[in-house]
LOTOR-529103 format. One line per 3 residues: their letters; for each residue x, y, z of C-alpha. Coordinates in steps of 0.001 Angstrom, whole numbers, plus 500000, padded with zeros to 6 digits. Each point is the difference from the previous one (the first is absolute). Layout:
A) X/Y/Z; ...
***
This chain:
XXX) 475446/510924/488688; 501680/500783/496896; 503886/500919/501605
XXX) 499464/496428/502298; 499870/498295/496110; 502562/502516/498640
XXX) 502807/499305/502957; 499191/496118/499249; 500387/500168/496536
XXX) 503627/502056/500515; 500874/496784/502168; 498611/497047/497691
XXX) 502576/501617/496964; 503115/497291/500085; 501671/503302/498928
XXX) 499364/502189/503361; 500531/497272/501524; 503244/499403/498565
XXX) 500742/503849/500749; 499232/498933/503889; 502498/497860/500148
XXX) 502888/502379/498377; 498693/502472/502505; 500096/497729/503320
XXX) 503672/498741/498886; 500748/502997/499300; 499582/501839/503300
XXX) 501195/496636/501845; 503177/500632/497785; 500289/503619/501176
XXX) 499582/498665/503914; 502899/497866/499543; 501899/502685/498592
XXX) 498768/502611/502518; 501855/497300/502460; 503281/500669/498602
XXX) 500206/503704/500225; 497603/500733/503736; 502353/499268/503233
XXX) 498228/498732/502838; 500515/499261/503211; 500699/496785/500935
XXX) 498460/499042/503214; 500751/496043/500269; 502700/498217/497830
XXX) 498123/498247/497336; 497936/502995/499066; 502783/501591/498020
XXX) 500429/498175/497028; 498736/500586/497030; 496135/499318/499124
XXX) 499148/498958/503079; 496844/501269/501172; 498868/499232/496411
XXX) 500534/496422/500780; 499146/500473/503215; 495920/501133/498469
XXX) 500091/496661/497744; 500517/497795/502766; 497505/502020/501852
XXX) 497658/499870/497530; 500789/496253/499444; 499417/499191/503147
XXX) 496953/501299/500535; 498515/498332/497154; 500879/496822/501560
XXX) 498516/500324/502767; 496654/501039/498648; 500585/496860/498300
XXX) 500321/498354/503667; 497017/501632/501099; 497643/499744/496981
XXX) 500923/495594/500714; 498461/500303/503487; 497212/502681/499767
XXX) 498364/498022/496525; 496942/499256/500478; 497803/497158/497684
XXX) 498022/501661/497374; 496525/499260/500919; 500706/501796/503878
XXX) 497552/502664/499364; 497655/498087/498264; 499409/497435/502840
***
């Protein structure tokens, strides 16, 4: 139980949060730089341009979020649904 508290304290420290953001940005930048140097086989014409898979992943994630928001509108129940 003490380990979990230490882990949470690590995430509450603003210095550690800033470090995690810096590591995230550095790893994303590194992957974008790798895209410049690693040759890929182009199956279609449009998947050969720089950063295609990063853009595709971002758009796919955004579409999933929008779909889940729309599903939430249809699947919502009233707050007192289980109290009845």
